[in-house]
C-alpha positions in Angstrom: 2.7 -7.2 14.7 -0.5 -9.2 14.7 -1.8 -11.1 17.7 -1.8 -14.4 15.8 1.3 -15.4 13.9 -0.9 -16.9 11.1 -2.6 -13.5 10.6 0.8 -11.8 10.4 1.9 -14.2 7.7 -1.3 -13.6 5.7 -0.9 -9.9 6.0 2.8 -10.0 5.0 1.8 -12.2 2.0 -0.8 -9.6 0.9 1.8 -6.8 1.1 4.3 -8.8 -0.8 2.0 -9.8 -3.6 -0.1 -6.6 -3.9 2.5 -3.9 -3.1 5.8 -5.7 -3.9 6.9 -5.3 -0.3 10.1 -7.1 0.7 10.5 -8.7 4.1 13.2 -7.2 6.3 13.8 -9.0 9.5 11.0 -10.8 11.3 8.2 -8.3 11.1 9.3 -5.3 9.0 8.2 -4.8 5.4 10.0 -2.5 3.0 8.3 -1.0 -0.1 10.5 0.5 -2.9 10.0 4.1 -3.7 8.4 3.5 -7.1 5.9 1.1 -5.5 5.3 3.5 -2.7 4.5 6.2 -5.2 1.9 4.0 -6.7 0.3 3.4 -3.3 0.2 7.1 -2.6 -1.4 7.8 -6.0 -4.0 5.1 -5.4 -4.9 5.8 -1.7 -3.8 9.4 -0.8 -4.4 11.4 -4.0 -7.8 13.2 -4.0 -10.4 11.7 -6.4 -10.7 13.5 -9.8 -13.9 14.5 -11.4 -14.4 12.2 -14.4 -15.5 15.0 -16.7 -12.8 17.6 -16.3 -10.1 16.0 -14.2 -10.5 18.6 -11.4 -10.2 17.8 -7.7 -13.7 17.3 -6.2 -12.6 18.3 -2.7 -12.5 22.1 -3.4 
């Protein structure tokens, strides 16, 4: 929960439009499994080397 209600509404709007989150109650957002999978792939999957597709973190 954000300190300012207007910031909370802006943040919820971003999650709704960008990540297809659905509002549940006053402050909870729910993201469907398939949309969650896309978020994981985008933000939690290690970057691949553009030449050979191998993980750079090894």
